[in-house]
A tleap script that builds the chain and sets N, CA, C and O, in Angstrom:
source leaprc.protein.ff14SB
mol = sequence {
  NMET LYS ARG LYS THR GLN TRP LEU LEU ALA
  GLY GLY ALA VAL ILE VAL LEU GLY SER ALA
  TRP ALA SER THR ALA TYR ALA ALA GLY ASP
  PRO MET GLU THR VAL ASN ASN PHE SER ASN
  PHE ILE PHE GLY LEU ILE ARG ALA VAL GLY
  MET ILE ILE LEU GLY PHE GLY ILE VAL GLN
  ILE GLY LEU SER LEU LYS SER HIE ASP PRO
  SER GLN ARG ALA ASN GLY PHE LEU THR LEU
  ALA GLY GLY ILE ILE ILE THR PHE THR LYS
  GLU ILE LEU ALA LEU ILE ALA CGLY
}
set mol.1.N position { -159.196 33.956 105.713 }
set mol.1.CA position { -160.266 33.844 104.081 }
set mol.1.C position { -159.989 34.879 103.025 }
set mol.1.O position { -160.088 34.747 101.805 }
set mol.2.N position { -159.513 36.253 103.930 }
set mol.2.CA position { -159.133 37.122 103.344 }
set mol.2.C position { -157.745 36.917 102.117 }
set mol.2.O position { -157.670 37.431 101.001 }
set mol.3.N position { -156.789 36.021 102.778 }
set mol.3.CA position { -155.534 35.433 102.482 }
set mol.3.C position { -155.989 34.988 100.779 }
set mol.3.O position { -155.749 35.510 99.691 }
set mol.4.N position { -156.634 33.952 101.141 }
set mol.4.CA position { -156.615 32.766 99.982 }
set mol.4.C position { -157.454 34.186 99.361 }
set mol.4.O position { -156.943 34.509 98.289 }
set mol.5.N position { -158.448 34.981 99.707 }
set mol.5.CA position { -158.919 35.802 98.040 }
set mol.5.C position { -158.259 36.251 97.682 }
set mol.5.O position { -158.432 36.144 96.468 }
set mol.6.N position { -156.892 37.172 97.969 }
set mol.6.CA position { -155.977 37.723 97.683 }
set mol.6.C position { -155.224 36.788 96.778 }
set mol.6.O position { -154.795 37.203 95.701 }
set mol.7.N position { -154.977 35.089 97.308 }
set mol.7.CA position { -154.040 34.599 96.453 }
set mol.7.C position { -155.037 34.519 94.981 }
set mol.7.O position { -154.527 34.824 93.903 }
set mol.8.N position { -156.726 34.010 95.084 }
set mol.8.CA position { -157.650 33.644 93.755 }
set mol.8.C position { -157.712 34.621 93.184 }
set mol.8.O position { -158.391 34.526 92.161 }
set mol.9.N position { -157.017 36.222 93.501 }
set mol.9.CA position { -157.698 37.368 92.343 }
set mol.9.C position { -155.899 37.272 91.896 }
set mol.9.O position { -155.777 36.975 90.708 }
set mol.10.N position { -154.705 37.445 92.544 }
set mol.10.CA position { -153.605 37.445 91.609 }
set mol.10.C position { -153.855 36.376 90.709 }
set mol.10.O position { -154.044 36.676 89.530 }
set mol.11.N position { -153.896 34.992 91.105 }
set mol.11.CA position { -153.978 33.725 90.554 }
set mol.11.C position { -154.719 34.092 88.949 }
set mol.11.O position { -154.286 33.649 87.886 }
set mol.12.N position { -155.850 34.949 89.091 }
set mol.12.CA position { -156.976 35.219 88.206 }
set mol.12.C position { -156.318 36.375 87.095 }
set mol.12.O position { -156.458 36.375 85.872 }
set mol.13.N position { -155.359 37.608 88.167 }
set mol.13.CA position { -154.805 38.020 86.850 }
set mol.13.C position { -154.018 37.744 86.473 }
set mol.13.O position { -153.631 38.158 85.380 }
set mol.14.N position { -153.340 36.844 87.242 }
set mol.14.CA position { -151.911 36.278 86.288 }
set mol.14.C position { -152.367 34.740 84.744 }
set mol.14.O position { -151.570 34.299 83.916 }
set mol.15.N position { -153.293 34.498 84.856 }
set mol.15.CA position { -154.213 34.041 83.578 }
set mol.15.C position { -155.158 34.701 82.964 }
set mol.15.O position { -155.935 34.226 82.135 }
set mol.16.N position { -155.121 35.784 83.342 }
set mol.16.CA position { -155.844 37.093 82.617 }
set mol.16.C position { -154.660 37.460 81.471 }
set mol.16.O position { -154.632 37.149 80.281 }
set mol.17.N position { -153.317 38.539 82.579 }
set mol.17.CA position { -152.712 38.855 81.546 }
set mol.17.C position { -151.807 37.599 80.648 }
set mol.17.O position { -151.275 37.680 79.541 }
set mol.18.N position { -151.874 36.554 81.520 }
set mol.18.CA position { -150.602 35.215 80.298 }
set mol.18.C position { -151.790 34.809 79.218 }
set mol.18.O position { -151.462 33.911 78.443 }
set mol.19.N position { -153.056 35.320 79.069 }
set mol.19.CA position { -153.751 34.944 78.184 }
set mol.19.C position { -153.723 35.986 76.617 }
set mol.19.O position { -154.110 35.747 75.473 }
set mol.20.N position { -153.131 37.081 77.196 }
set mol.20.CA position { -153.374 38.361 76.776 }
set mol.20.C position { -151.967 38.239 76.393 }
set mol.20.O position { -152.049 37.895 75.214 }
set mol.21.N position { -150.787 38.312 76.671 }
set mol.21.CA position { -149.770 38.225 76.020 }
set mol.21.C position { -149.367 36.833 74.770 }
set mol.21.O position { -148.751 36.706 73.712 }
set mol.22.N position { -150.259 35.905 75.830 }
set mol.22.CA position { -149.254 34.494 74.760 }
set mol.22.C position { -150.546 34.862 73.148 }
set mol.22.O position { -150.350 34.134 72.175 }
set mol.23.N position { -151.122 35.390 73.086 }
set mol.23.CA position { -152.380 35.771 72.248 }
set mol.23.C position { -150.742 35.674 71.009 }
set mol.23.O position { -149.539 35.744 71.262 }
set mol.24.N position { -151.631 35.460 69.488 }
set mol.24.CA position { -150.631 35.044 68.421 }
set mol.24.C position { -150.914 36.621 67.722 }
set mol.24.O position { -152.117 36.706 67.475 }
set mol.25.N position { -150.153 37.921 67.320 }
set mol.25.CA position { -149.876 38.343 66.650 }
set mol.25.C position { -149.748 38.342 65.623 }
set mol.25.O position { -148.670 37.826 65.327 }
set mol.26.N position { -150.594 38.837 64.363 }
set mol.26.CA position { -150.318 38.726 62.883 }
set mol.26.C position { -149.940 39.938 62.128 }
set mol.26.O position { -150.786 40.827 62.216 }
set mol.27.N position { -149.010 40.193 61.482 }
set mol.27.CA position { -148.493 41.253 61.413 }
set mol.27.C position { -149.121 42.051 59.657 }
set mol.27.O position { -148.921 41.336 58.675 }
set mol.28.N position { -149.517 42.843 59.517 }
set mol.28.CA position { -150.434 42.954 58.377 }
set mol.28.C position { -149.036 42.659 57.041 }
set mol.28.O position { -147.895 42.219 57.185 }
set mol.29.N position { -149.742 43.106 55.860 }
set mol.29.CA position { -148.367 42.323 54.425 }
set mol.29.C position { -147.263 42.545 54.747 }
set mol.29.O position { -146.490 41.603 54.921 }
set mol.30.N position { -146.792 44.068 54.953 }
set mol.30.CA position { -145.742 44.768 54.664 }
set mol.30.C position { -145.564 45.053 56.216 }
set mol.30.O position { -146.400 45.619 56.921 }
set mol.31.N position { -144.019 44.441 56.732 }
set mol.31.CA position { -143.261 44.500 57.850 }
set mol.31.C position { -143.235 46.455 58.159 }
set mol.31.O position { -143.682 47.096 59.111 }
set mol.32.N position { -142.650 46.831 57.135 }
set mol.32.CA position { -142.524 48.000 57.418 }
set mol.32.C position { -143.137 48.975 57.888 }
set mol.32.O position { -142.800 50.041 58.403 }
set mol.33.N position { -144.972 48.018 57.425 }
set mol.33.CA position { -146.090 48.874 57.831 }
set mol.33.C position { -146.462 48.993 59.490 }
set mol.33.O position { -146.921 49.967 60.087 }
set mol.34.N position { -146.138 47.798 59.960 }
set mol.34.CA position { -146.212 46.955 61.365 }
set mol.34.C position { -145.412 48.108 61.834 }
set mol.34.O position { -145.975 48.930 62.556 }
set mol.35.N position { -144.257 48.262 61.537 }
set mol.35.CA position { -143.280 49.283 62.363 }
set mol.35.C position { -143.211 50.623 62.750 }
set mol.35.O position { -142.598 51.211 63.641 }
set mol.36.N position { -144.472 51.185 61.314 }
set mol.36.CA position { -144.086 52.162 61.487 }
set mol.36.C position { -145.813 52.962 61.976 }
set mol.36.O position { -146.056 54.151 62.179 }
set mol.37.N position { -146.870 51.611 62.048 }
set mol.37.CA position { -147.884 51.990 63.098 }
set mol.37.C position { -147.609 51.935 64.591 }
set mol.37.O position { -148.133 52.602 65.484 }
set mol.38.N position { -146.562 50.881 64.677 }
set mol.38.CA position { -145.953 50.889 66.327 }
set mol.38.C position { -145.485 52.255 66.550 }
set mol.38.O position { -145.898 52.738 67.604 }
set mol.39.N position { -144.613 53.129 65.726 }
set mol.39.CA position { -143.778 53.927 65.634 }
set mol.39.C position { -145.019 55.586 66.120 }
set mol.39.O position { -145.075 56.257 67.150 }
set mol.40.N position { -145.694 55.660 64.982 }
set mol.40.CA position { -147.338 56.025 65.435 }
set mol.40.C position { -147.721 55.854 67.201 }
set mol.40.O position { -147.473 56.163 68.366 }
set mol.41.N position { -148.105 55.492 66.740 }
set mol.41.CA position { -148.397 54.169 68.673 }
set mol.41.C position { -147.871 54.903 69.517 }
set mol.41.O position { -148.501 55.473 70.408 }
set mol.42.N position { -146.585 54.984 69.330 }
set mol.42.CA position { -145.404 55.238 70.241 }
set mol.42.C position { -145.427 57.298 70.970 }
set mol.42.O position { -145.552 57.839 72.069 }
set mol.43.N position { -145.180 57.840 69.222 }
set mol.43.CA position { -145.058 59.058 69.044 }
set mol.43.C position { -146.555 59.333 69.951 }
set mol.43.O position { -146.290 59.852 71.035 }
set mol.44.N position { -147.858 59.129 69.770 }
set mol.44.CA position { -149.096 59.886 70.280 }
set mol.44.C position { -149.127 59.516 71.543 }
set mol.44.O position { -150.027 60.114 72.133 }
set mol.45.N position { -148.346 58.559 72.434 }
set mol.45.CA position { -148.483 58.528 73.716 }
set mol.45.C position { -147.279 59.083 74.079 }
set mol.45.O position { -146.810 58.693 75.148 }
set mol.46.N position { -146.600 59.992 73.375 }
set mol.46.CA position { -145.422 60.629 74.062 }
set mol.46.C position { -146.123 61.832 73.786 }
set mol.46.O position { -145.767 62.721 74.560 }
set mol.47.N position { -147.353 62.343 72.627 }
set mol.47.CA position { -147.442 63.384 72.349 }
set mol.47.C position { -148.860 63.798 73.578 }
set mol.47.O position { -149.073 64.930 74.014 }
set mol.48.N position { -149.650 62.570 73.919 }
set mol.48.CA position { -149.924 62.620 74.967 }
set mol.48.C position { -149.724 63.069 76.273 }
set mol.48.O position { -150.558 63.835 76.756 }
set mol.49.N position { -148.817 62.739 76.879 }
set mol.49.CA position { -148.141 63.076 77.934 }
set mol.49.C position { -147.523 64.927 77.801 }
set mol.49.O position { -147.873 65.813 78.581 }
set mol.50.N position { -146.742 65.081 76.836 }
set mol.50.CA position { -146.278 66.185 76.574 }
set mol.50.C position { -147.613 67.339 77.166 }
set mol.50.O position { -147.499 68.308 77.917 }
set mol.51.N position { -148.825 66.785 76.501 }
set mol.51.CA position { -149.713 67.510 76.517 }
set mol.51.C position { -150.325 68.127 77.642 }
set mol.51.O position { -150.569 69.331 77.707 }
set mol.52.N position { -150.636 67.073 78.759 }
set mol.52.CA position { -150.492 67.049 80.121 }
set mol.52.C position { -149.725 67.774 80.551 }
set mol.52.O position { -150.112 68.593 81.385 }
set mol.53.N position { -148.212 67.742 80.100 }
set mol.53.CA position { -146.916 68.623 81.264 }
set mol.53.C position { -147.213 70.400 80.849 }
set mol.53.O position { -146.991 71.346 81.605 }
set mol.54.N position { -147.707 70.464 79.588 }
set mol.54.CA position { -148.189 71.627 78.611 }
set mol.54.C position { -148.901 72.095 79.408 }
set mol.54.O position { -148.528 73.123 79.974 }
set mol.55.N position { -150.417 71.396 79.796 }
set mol.55.CA position { -151.493 71.817 80.473 }
set mol.55.C position { -151.068 71.932 81.988 }
set mol.55.O position { -151.875 72.570 82.665 }
set mol.56.N position { -150.286 71.586 82.464 }
set mol.56.CA position { -149.655 71.527 84.136 }
set mol.56.C position { -148.813 72.590 83.871 }
set mol.56.O position { -148.726 73.239 84.913 }
set mol.57.N position { -148.128 73.108 82.964 }
set mol.57.CA position { -147.126 74.032 83.309 }
set mol.57.C position { -148.236 75.327 83.291 }
set mol.57.O position { -148.477 76.015 84.283 }
set mol.58.N position { -148.760 75.481 82.164 }
set mol.58.CA position { -150.425 76.359 82.072 }
set mol.58.C position { -150.462 77.159 83.067 }
set mol.58.O position { -150.164 78.352 83.113 }
set mol.59.N position { -151.034 76.104 84.286 }
set mol.59.CA position { -151.851 76.201 85.866 }
set mol.59.C position { -150.244 76.777 86.805 }
set mol.59.O position { -150.101 77.801 87.473 }
set mol.60.N position { -149.400 75.854 86.562 }
set mol.60.CA position { -148.460 76.652 87.211 }
set mol.60.C position { -148.270 78.353 86.611 }
set mol.60.O position { -147.933 79.210 87.428 }
set mol.61.N position { -148.421 78.593 85.699 }
set mol.61.CA position { -148.094 79.777 85.738 }
set mol.61.C position { -148.935 80.681 85.878 }
set mol.61.O position { -148.513 81.578 86.608 }
set mol.62.N position { -150.110 80.865 85.433 }
set mol.62.CA position { -151.716 81.022 86.316 }
set mol.62.C position { -151.452 81.221 87.897 }
set mol.62.O position { -151.512 82.310 88.467 }
set mol.63.N position { -151.117 79.849 88.573 }
set mol.63.CA position { -151.001 80.263 89.741 }
set mol.63.C position { -149.841 81.270 90.294 }
set mol.63.O position { -149.955 81.716 91.436 }
set mol.64.N position { -149.077 81.515 89.737 }
set mol.64.CA position { -147.398 81.766 90.242 }
set mol.64.C position { -148.012 83.526 89.936 }
set mol.64.O position { -147.414 84.349 90.628 }
set mol.65.N position { -148.735 83.915 89.315 }
set mol.65.CA position { -148.968 85.427 88.694 }
set mol.65.C position { -150.038 85.658 89.763 }
set mol.65.O position { -149.936 86.707 90.399 }
set mol.66.N position { -151.447 84.509 90.168 }
set mol.66.CA position { -151.942 84.873 91.427 }
set mol.66.C position { -151.428 85.510 92.462 }
set mol.66.O position { -151.827 86.613 92.836 }
set mol.67.N position { -150.074 84.552 93.246 }
set mol.67.CA position { -149.235 84.476 94.223 }
set mol.67.C position { -148.385 85.441 94.284 }
set mol.67.O position { -147.904 85.804 95.357 }
set mol.68.N position { -147.979 86.183 92.719 }
set mol.68.CA position { -146.632 86.715 92.880 }
set mol.68.C position { -145.266 86.254 93.503 }
set mol.68.O position { -144.579 86.914 94.283 }
set mol.69.N position { -145.009 85.047 93.034 }
set mol.69.CA position { -144.076 84.013 92.866 }
set mol.69.C position { -143.312 83.679 91.831 }
set mol.69.O position { -143.586 82.882 90.934 }
set mol.70.N position { -141.967 84.555 92.036 }
set mol.70.CA position { -141.284 84.640 90.699 }
set mol.70.C position { -140.457 82.745 91.182 }
set mol.70.O position { -140.197 82.347 90.047 }
set mol.71.N position { -140.175 82.029 91.788 }
set mol.71.CA position { -139.883 80.895 91.791 }
set mol.71.C position { -140.730 80.095 91.134 }
set mol.71.O position { -140.355 79.515 90.114 }
set mol.72.N position { -141.966 79.955 91.617 }
set mol.72.CA position { -142.943 79.140 90.586 }
set mol.72.C position { -143.327 79.325 88.998 }
set mol.72.O position { -143.604 78.536 88.094 }
set mol.73.N position { -143.154 81.388 89.146 }
set mol.73.CA position { -143.102 81.231 88.177 }
set mol.73.C position { -142.080 80.836 86.912 }
set mol.73.O position { -142.482 80.354 85.853 }
set mol.74.N position { -140.858 81.096 87.183 }
set mol.74.CA position { -139.760 80.280 86.460 }
set mol.74.C position { -140.554 78.641 85.910 }
set mol.74.O position { -141.052 78.221 84.866 }
set mol.75.N position { -140.319 78.132 87.217 }
set mol.75.CA position { -140.291 76.636 86.965 }
set mol.75.C position { -141.680 76.522 86.025 }
set mol.75.O position { -141.681 75.708 85.102 }
set mol.76.N position { -143.095 77.522 86.328 }
set mol.76.CA position { -143.494 77.402 85.377 }
set mol.76.C position { -143.331 77.193 83.364 }
set mol.76.O position { -143.553 76.420 82.432 }
set mol.77.N position { -142.961 78.098 83.605 }
set mol.77.CA position { -141.886 78.744 81.888 }
set mol.77.C position { -141.084 77.405 81.479 }
set mol.77.O position { -141.044 76.918 80.349 }
set mol.78.N position { -140.410 76.884 82.723 }
set mol.78.CA position { -139.925 75.654 82.422 }
set mol.78.C position { -141.277 74.544 81.810 }
set mol.78.O position { -141.959 74.582 80.786 }
set mol.79.N position { -141.257 74.002 82.486 }
set mol.79.CA position { -142.292 73.105 82.587 }
set mol.79.C position { -143.109 73.197 81.046 }
set mol.79.O position { -143.256 72.178 80.372 }
set mol.80.N position { -143.684 74.729 80.524 }
set mol.80.CA position { -144.897 74.446 79.202 }
set mol.80.C position { -143.525 74.635 78.361 }
set mol.80.O position { -143.713 74.037 77.302 }
set mol.81.N position { -142.364 75.143 78.364 }
set mol.81.CA position { -141.419 74.855 77.424 }
set mol.81.C position { -141.080 73.458 77.202 }
set mol.81.O position { -140.965 72.956 76.084 }
set mol.82.N position { -140.891 72.720 78.539 }
set mol.82.CA position { -140.721 71.218 78.157 }
set mol.82.C position { -142.164 70.400 77.617 }
set mol.82.O position { -142.219 69.451 76.836 }
set mol.83.N position { -142.585 70.663 77.875 }
set mol.83.CA position { -144.309 70.473 77.222 }
set mol.83.C position { -144.137 70.598 76.037 }
set mol.83.O position { -143.941 69.687 75.232 }
set mol.84.N position { -144.205 71.911 75.796 }
set mol.84.CA position { -144.099 72.166 73.840 }
set mol.84.C position { -142.799 71.233 73.319 }
set mol.84.O position { -142.818 70.773 72.177 }
set mol.85.N position { -141.604 70.969 74.281 }
set mol.85.CA position { -140.701 69.617 73.612 }
set mol.85.C position { -141.546 68.099 73.246 }
set mol.85.O position { -141.721 67.290 72.334 }
set mol.86.N position { -141.881 68.358 74.558 }
set mol.86.CA position { -141.886 66.755 74.125 }
set mol.86.C position { -143.323 66.535 73.397 }
set mol.86.O position { -143.648 65.378 73.130 }
set mol.87.N position { -144.347 67.799 73.012 }
set mol.87.CA position { -145.599 67.982 72.069 }
set mol.87.C position { -145.264 67.711 71.040 }
set mol.87.O position { -146.000 67.052 70.305 }
set mol.88.N position { -144.109 68.106 70.674 }
set mol.88.CA position { -143.802 68.641 69.470 }
set mol.88.C position { -142.427 67.062 68.785 }
set mol.88.O position { -142.244 66.886 67.581 }
set mol.89.N position { -141.683 66.163 69.919 }
set mol.89.CA position { -140.990 65.663 69.661 }
set mol.89.C position { -140.944 65.107 68.015 }
set mol.89.O position { -140.020 65.636 67.398 }
set mol.90.N position { -141.660 64.267 67.303 }
set mol.90.CA position { -142.179 64.111 66.709 }
set mol.90.C position { -141.959 64.802 64.945 }
set mol.90.O position { -141.660 64.338 63.845 }
set mol.91.N position { -142.236 65.848 65.389 }
set mol.91.CA position { -141.860 66.741 64.429 }
set mol.91.C position { -140.192 67.461 64.357 }
set mol.91.O position { -139.533 67.849 63.392 }
set mol.92.N position { -139.915 67.429 65.722 }
set mol.92.CA position { -138.766 67.928 65.535 }
set mol.92.C position { -137.636 67.158 65.459 }
set mol.92.O position { -136.546 67.720 65.351 }
set mol.93.N position { -137.753 65.400 65.518 }
set mol.93.CA position { -136.861 64.506 65.023 }
set mol.93.C position { -136.981 63.879 63.471 }
set mol.93.O position { -136.358 62.891 63.082 }
set mol.94.N position { -138.062 64.791 62.550 }
set mol.94.CA position { -138.548 64.851 61.677 }
set mol.94.C position { -137.879 66.149 60.814 }
set mol.94.O position { -137.745 66.025 59.596 }
set mol.95.N position { -137.468 67.394 61.491 }
set mol.95.CA position { -136.396 68.702 61.093 }
set mol.95.C position { -135.282 68.157 61.016 }
set mol.95.O position { -134.469 68.542 60.175 }
set mol.96.N position { -135.070 67.376 61.679 }
set mol.96.CA position { -133.144 66.948 62.495 }
set mol.96.C position { -133.176 66.113 61.711 }
set mol.96.O position { -132.651 66.677 60.751 }
set mol.97.N position { -133.534 64.653 61.238 }
set mol.97.CA position { -133.421 63.653 60.431 }
set mol.97.C position { -133.405 64.553 58.935 }
set mol.97.O position { -132.373 64.405 58.280 }
set mol.98.N position { -134.216 65.257 58.484 }
set mol.98.CA position { -134.033 65.902 57.436 }
set mol.98.C position { -134.705 65.133 56.310 }
set mol.98.O position { -134.668 65.566 55.159 }
savepdb mol mol.pdb
quit
């Protein structure tokens, strides 16, 4: 019975995901507007990941200050710097592109 239930759940998931991917996507009037909206969405996701890494770096620095661990402090600052770079990726690319 358990194996049959697993197959039914897997089949249901395939049907739901297949119908979601098979739906027609209509673009807005201007194709560049669609590309820009997608670009903004992707950069928003990248910014969210950067903020999570930034927060983790701050926590790691705080824990290293409490435990007096210099290697953890160095890793915390590297994580913090990486989080800042990832968070501001769109602005950095705009600066480079001019």
